[in-house]
N, C-alpha and C positions, 0 to 999 in steps of 0.2 A: 533573136526575136523566139519566143516561146508563148504559146497559148494555149494554154491545156484545164482539163475539168481533173477536181480532187475529190476523193471523201473524207471530209474533217472526221474529228474524233467522236462529235457526237450525232455521225451517220446521214448528217447534212453535204449537198454537192455544193461546191464554189470554184468559181472559174478562176485561176490562179496565171499569171502574168511576168515573164523574165523578159526584159530589154536593156538594149542601150541605149545612150542619146550619145552622141559624138564621142568623147571618150571615155565617160562614165559609162560603168554598167550598174544596174540598179539592182538590189535583192528583189527574190522573187515577192510580188502583190497578190492579194487578195482582193480582185475588183469585184467580186459580189458584196464581199464585208466593206469597201470603199464606196464604191459608187452602184452598187445594186443590179449589177452586169448578171443575167442567167443565161447568158448563150455566149458560145466563141466569137458570132457575128458582130454582139453588141460591144466585147470587151475589146475587140480591132478597133472599133469605132472610136472607143474610150480613148485608147490609146493613141490615136491622133490626136484629140483635145489635151489630153496630158503634156505630150510632146509639145504640142502650141505654144500651151501655159509655160515649161520650163524653157523654149528659147526665149520668151517672156520675162526671164527672171523670177517667176513665181513659183511657187510650192504646192502643184497639184494634190497634192496629199494631206492638205490641211482640209478637213473636210467632216460638217456637222453629223457623218455617220460614226466617227469616232469619238470614242471613252477619252476622257481626262486623263486614263491612265497612258494611254497609248500616243497622245497628243506629249505626254511629258514625257517617255521614254525617247517620241522622236526627239524634241527639243533639248536633253542632253547631250545627244548624241551630234546634233549639227552645232552646239554651243561649244562640244569639248573639240569636235574636228576641226572647227577654224579656229579656234584658240581664243574664244573670244571669253571664256571661262577658264580658268586654271584648274588644276586638278584638286587643287583644296576646294574650291568653291564648289565646283561637282558633288565633290564628297560633303560638304555642308549641305549645300541644296538637297540634293539627294535624302541624305540621312532627314531634313527636316519634312519632307513630302512622304517619306514613307511613314513618318513620325505620327504627324498630324492631318494631313491632307488624301493620304491615300484610298484607308478604309472608310472616311466618311463621306467622300465626293468620288474617287478615283472611277469608279462604274457608271457616273454620269457622263453623258453626252452635255458638250460645254455649253448650248442653248438654255438647259435644264440647269443648270448651277445661279442660284440667286442669290441676292444678298442675304436673307437671312442664312440659307445652308454656312455663308462665310463667318457670319456672326455669332453661328452658333459653335464654330471652329473656337472663332478668336475669344469668347465666354470661357471657354472649357480650358485655355491655355490663361487663365487669370495670373498662376502663381507663376508664369515665365515674366523676363521682364518686356518693357516695351519693345525692345529691338528685335525680340524672337517673336512675338506676337506681330510687327511689320514687316517680317518676313513672308507672311500668306498676299501682304498684297505686293512685295516686291516680286514673287515668284509668278503670279497668275495675273495681273495687271498686263504685261507684255504678250502673252499668250492670248487675252479678251480681245486688245489692240489686233492683233493680227486676224481673228477672226471677222471683226467687223470692217476690215478695210475686204476681205472677199465676201462678204454678206451675208453671212452666218447669223450673226446676231446683231443689235444695235446698240446696246449698253453695255459698257464695262464697269461688271456690277464689283470688280475688286477694288477698283477707284472710290466705292462708298463706303469702303473699313479706311477709316479717317488713320493719319500716322500720328503717332505718337511720340509723346517726349518720354525717356524715362527720370521719373522723379525719383532721382537714385538717394537712397538713404542706407548709408553705410554704420549708421548710428544703431548696434544691436540692442541697445538700451528700448529704441524706439519698437523695436519689435518681437518683445519678450521681459518680462516680469524676472527671469533667471539670469544672473548672474552670466557671464560667458562662461565660469568655469564648470557655474552648474552647468549650464546648455550642453558643454560639451562633456562632461562626466556622463550625464543621463543619456546623450546617444553612444557613448561608447558601451555603456552597460546594454542598451536596446539591441545592438547587432546581435549577441547571441540568440534572442526570441524571435528574430525578423525571420518569418516564414517565406518560401520561396515557391511557385509554380510549380518548376522542376527541381525534386531533391537534390536531383545530381548537380545541381548550379549553386545549393545554398552554400558551400562551402566557400566555393570562388568569389561569389557576390560577398559574404561578410568578410573574407582576407579583403578585399576590394574597400570595403567601407572603413577597415582597421586601418587601411595603407594610408587613408585618404585623411582620417581624423589624426592617426599620428604622425605625417608627415605634411603635410598643409600643400602637397604639392598639386599642382593642376590636372583634373581629372580627364582632360586630353591628353595629357603625359603619361599617369600612370598605366592608363586604359590601353598605352600600345606599349609599355615593357616588357620583355624577352627575357628566356631565360639566360641568354649572351650578354644581359646587362646585371645580372648578378655577380655579383663575387663574394662567395660565402665563407671563404678564410677569412675575411676583412667586414665580414655582416655589413656590407655596404652595397648600396644601388649605383649604379652611372647610365644615369638617362642622356642618350646621345644627341648632340645639336637639332639632331632632322627628325627628333619627335619631341623638344620642346620647345614653348612661344620665344623666346628670346634668343633661339638659336644658338646658344650657348650648352656647354657641357653640363651637367646639373650631378653631384657629389652627396648622398643623403643615407641616412645608417636605415636598416632594416629595423623594423622593429620587431621586438621577440614576438609576439602574438601569432607575425606570418612566417615567421622560420622556416618550421617545419612545412609549411604549406608548399615554398620556392623549392626546397630539396626536394618535394617528391614530383616538381615538372620539371622532364626527361630533357624538351626541347619548345621550340616555339614563346608564342606568347602565354604571359603569365595568367591572364584571364581571357582564353580562347573563346568562351562561348556567352561571355558579358559585352553588351554591346553600349556604345557611349551614350547612344540615343537613351537608352533604359536608364541611365543613370539619374536622372532628374527623377523619375517618376519612383525607382525604389530608394531614393534619397527620401523623396515625402514621405511614402509608407514608414521611412524610418522614426522621422521626425513626429508624426504621426502616434506610432507607439511608444515614443520612448518619455512622453509626459511631460515633453517642454512646455511651459505656461506661454503661449505665444497670444500677444492680444488679436483683437480682432480684425481682420483680414490680411494679416499677416506672417509672412513666409520668410524660411532661413533656406537659404541654398546650397548647394556646395561650395559655392566660392566664398560666401559666408565664411567658410572653414578655413579661410585663409586668413583673415580679416580675425578672426576670434583666436586661433592660435596667435599671432603675432602680439595680438592685445594679452593674452595670458602671460606668454614669456614675459612681455615688458612688466607688467601690470603688479602680476602675482608671483611671477618668479627671479623677479628682478634684473633680469635678461639687458643688456641693452639693446636699443632701438636697433642701430646697423646692423647687428649678430642676428636678432631677430627677421630682420630685412634679408639678409643673407643666406639663413637656414628657407628662406620662401625663395632664393634666387630673385629678388629685388637687389638690382644694382645701382650704387650712387652712379653717379654723374658728375663729367669733368674731373678737377683737379681729386675730389673726394672719392670717386670712381678707380681712381689711380692709386691714388696710396694710402685707404682705408680699406684694408684686405682684413680676413678671417682664416685660420687655417681651418683645415680640417676636423682639426680634435677641437677646435672653438665652437662647431657649429654642432662636435657632437655631443657635447658639455650641455649645449645649450636643452639641445634635444633629449637628454636623459632627464634634465631637470623637469623641461616640458611634459615629459611622458609621466612622470612620478607623480608629478602635480594633478593628472590626472585618473592615475590608479592607484594612490596611496590617499590613505586619509590625512586630514590634517596634520593630526598629531602623528602619525607617521612618517610622515613628511617633516614636519620642527624636526623631529629627533635625527632622521639623516642630515638634513641640512645646518641643524645648530641656529635657527633662523624660524621666523613666522614668515609664512605666505604673504605677501606686502600686499597691502589694501591698496585701492585706487585715492591719492592725496590730491588735494584739489593745489596744494602748491608742492612744489617738489624740495626740500631740506638742501640738498646739496644739489649740486651738478655732477652729472654721471661723466663716468671715462667718455663716453661716444659725443658728448656736449662740448667736452675741450677739443678733442680731437678732432669737431667737427669747425669748432671757432680755428684750430692752428691750419687747418687747410683751408679758411676761409681767407686768412692771413697770407698764405701762401698764393694762391690764386691772385692777390691784390699787390702781389711783388710786394710786402712788407717784411719778408723774411725769404733765407735763402734755403735750399732743398734741403741742405745740409742742416738746417738748424731746423726744417720739420722734422728730420727723420730723427736726432736727435730728441729733441722737446717728444715726439710720439714715443722714445723707449722712458721717458721720464713719469711721462701717462700711466703705462702697463706695466710699470714694476712692483 
């Protein structure tokens, strides 16, 4: 045990305590900050109380003199050490706290945080989904409950924030008057005009946005890509399963616009200074300057890019729906998942048509592919190859045809 006086950075004096209880050695604690101790004697007496609380299974350092930031750091440490939160949960919650809670309420004491503070944060997250907004309550409510138990506060202010249900509207037509192809073209053109606070970050952020729009892959995957995931001689990205949502390796082509940037990266992350928590805000700024015609109170999110890309591939480029899904790493289940597969060459051709639809004029596209960009039809005139393959897979799944018959018919479909 050690109790000593220390001069802090601001010139004030504090009573510091280092102690051990049973087999646990505790880090140095500032008893002046935690408990208002001004002398070593006061700290010694307080330490006796602290050990009694520990013996009762209570946390003596949960105190109203601690700011929310201190409480949060302690909670992260405890939940991680106990294994209650996985590494991914710790990362996700920490990102959320840093992005939305630290600045507006982190420097407040727990008893001074009111419903109005939390509601203001909630309102500022209007563009986020309900699941994201509900995280305010999910993170803070247990903290408020803990302080109610020890008598610091009486009301759980976080519980006043209603849990919301996401009214999921995946239909882009309900969000904007522009077609999906017009939206993606506008975003593509606007990237070059997007300004950044840090000029050194400009190219990095632009390249990330190009990669997101051109590949349609998830932002959480793209932000973790490293130099070793780039195969330059094949112009290919190989995202390892440890960074993909599906936990399966993803292969997809490098857009030409990103190639020189990737060549310049010597090692490490492709986007070393751009953080996951900044992507949403940066993307909203891009949408704002792109002149996309959004309806009132509607928003386009980074995840919408995946849906937009799939729809453009299918409706505008005439690409089979299953192949469009394969480009986005959406996998079919059951028999369909085992027998309906596409080669990397199939996906590369699909990507090239999609990229041309974005970057070329309609006339240029028509000349290159010798066909008109297909407009959305209310009724399809003929069944596409994928539909035939799905129907064939259903027959196999129901044991109405053999595996050999399936393979033979599959060859005929793709002749």
